[in-house]
N, C-alpha and C positions, 0 to 999 in steps of 0.2 A: 252633251247638253245638260244632262242631269248633274254632272260635276260642276258646271258653271253656275247652275241655279243653286246648288248647295253652297258654293263659295260666296255667291251673291247674298244668299240668306244669312250666312254666317257673318259676312261683313256688315250687313244691315243690322243684325242683332248686336254685333260688337259696338257699333256706333250708337244705336238707339237705346240699348239697355242702360248705359250710364246716364243718358239724358232723361229717360223715363224715371230712373231712380232719383235723380236730382229733383225732378218735378214732384214726385211723390213725397220726397222729404220736405220740400218747400210747402206743399199743401198740408202735410201733417203738422209742420211748425206753425203755420197760420191757424190751423184748427186749434192747436194747443194754446196759442196766444189768445185767440178769441175766447176759448173756454176759461182760461185763467182770468181774463179781464171780466168776463161775466160773473165768475165766482167772486172776484174782488168787489165788483159793483154790488152784488147781492149782499155780501158781508157788510159793506159800508152802509147800505140801506138798512139792514137789520140793526146795526149799531146805532145809526141815527135815530131810528124809531125807538130803540131802547132808551137812549138819552132823553129824547122828547118825553117819553112816558115817565121816566124817573123824575124829571124836573117838574112835570105837571102834578105828579102824585105828591112830591115833596111840598110843593106850594099849597096844594089842597090840604095836606095834613097839617101844615103850620097854621093855615087859616082856621081849620076845624078845631084844633086843640089849643091854640095860643092867641093868635091875632084877634079873632072875633071876640073872645072874652075880654081882652084888654080894650078893644074899641068900645065895647058896651059900657065899661067902667070909666072910659075917658082917659085911660092911662097908657095909651099906645104912643110913647114918645120915641125920640131918636135911639135911645138905649134899647128899648124894647124892639124897635125896628131892626137894629143890628143883631140882637139876639135871635129874632125870627129868621133873619137872613142866614145866620150861621147854622141855625137848626135845619133850615131847608137844604143848605149845602151839605151838611153832614148826612141828612136823610138820603139825599140824591146819591152821594158817594157810596153809602152803604148798600144801596139797591142796584148799583151798576156792576156789570161783570168786569172781569179783568181785561177782556178784549175792549170793552167800551172805555175803560179808564186809560188803557194804552193808546187808543185812538185819540182821546181828548189830549193826552200828553203830547202826542205827535203833532196835532194840528194847532195846539196852543203854545208850543215851545216849552211844555212842562208845567204851565200854569193852570192846573186843573181847577183850583178855587176861583181864579179870575174868569175862566171860561164858564163855569157853572153859575157864578154871580151874574154874569151878563144874561145867560139863558133864563135864570130865575126871575130877574128883573123884567125881562121881556114877557115872561109868562104871567107875571103879576099884572103888567100893563094890558095884556090880552084879556085877562080875567075881568079887569075893571071895565074895559071897553065893551065886552060881552054883557056884563051886568047892566051897564048904562043903556045899551041897546034894548035890553029886555024891559026896561022901565018906561 
């Protein structure tokens, strides 16, 4: 009787051990995938915040040091507008990490300047809307 139970236990372990191992591996793979996705999402969120801050700071700096003075003197024309935009793009690029620049290149097909131009123009519009709402 003892020998039959030993053989039955051995047979059960022989069958169940590989199945249990397979399930443990699947669970570990799922946990790893979930963790990797969470880390990826957190990284993307951090980079997006960095880009948003860099653009907002660049626009604010251009307004503070260049645009507002030209508007006061009435000499803020298309050429000055283009110069301000280029200055804001340059300032934003200088303040971004290499991870953020790589992310922008990846999502914009390599057109960092085009991507930042769009973001800067949108930030300027948000600033104008906020200023108008305050008045």
